[in-house]
N, C-alpha and C positions, 0 to 999 in steps of 0.2 A: 106895846107892840114891838118896839125896837129890840127888846131883850130876846124875842123869839127868832129874829132874823138869822143870827149866826147858827142857831140850832137847826133851823129848817134848811139852810144852805148846806150844812154838813150832811144831813139826811139825803138831800137831793143829789149831792156829789156821789153818794153811794149807789146811785142808779146804775145797774149793769148795762143798760142800753144807752151808752153815751152818744150814739149817733142820732138820737132823737132828743128834742127838748124835754126837760122835766118841768112840771108845774106843781105849785104848792100854794097853800093858803095859810095865813096867820090870822087868828081871831082871838079876841078876849071876850067874846060873847055879844058885844055890842058894836064892835068895829071889825072890819075885815080888810085885808090887803092880799093881793095875789102876786105870786112870784113866778118868774120864768127863768130857767137856767139852761144855757147852751154851752157845749164844749166846742170851742174853736181851737186856736193855738193855746189859749188860756180859757178858764171858765169866765163866762160873762153872765150877769143876771140883770133883770129888770124888775121893778116893783110898780104895781099899779097905784093909782090914787087910793086914798083911804075912804072906805065906805062905812057909813054909820047908820044904824037902825033908826036913829032919831031924825035923820034927814029924809024928807019925803022922796020916795022913789028909790032910795039906795038899796033897800032889802030886795026889791024886785030886780034891780040890776045885778045884785049878787047872785040871785037864783038863775038869772039868764046866763051869767058867766059860768056857773057850775054846770048848767045844762050843756052849754057849748063845750066845755072841757070834757064832759062825760062822752060826748059824741066823737071828739077827735082822738080820745084815748082808747076807745073801744075798738 
């Protein structure tokens, strides 16, 4: 998961709408983490807890987050 963080942050920095937060997700198929990037004076990012499909309820929570993100981005 860590290896993908730098790559997704670079992609998110390329967002032409810097006045709005950028959202991303890193996954290896069984684990998921969400990233939020905002442009203030400098770029600042936050990473969610790690969700794993083997943990009861985590997959449901991932789907809830994806649904929420689709609603705020639309």
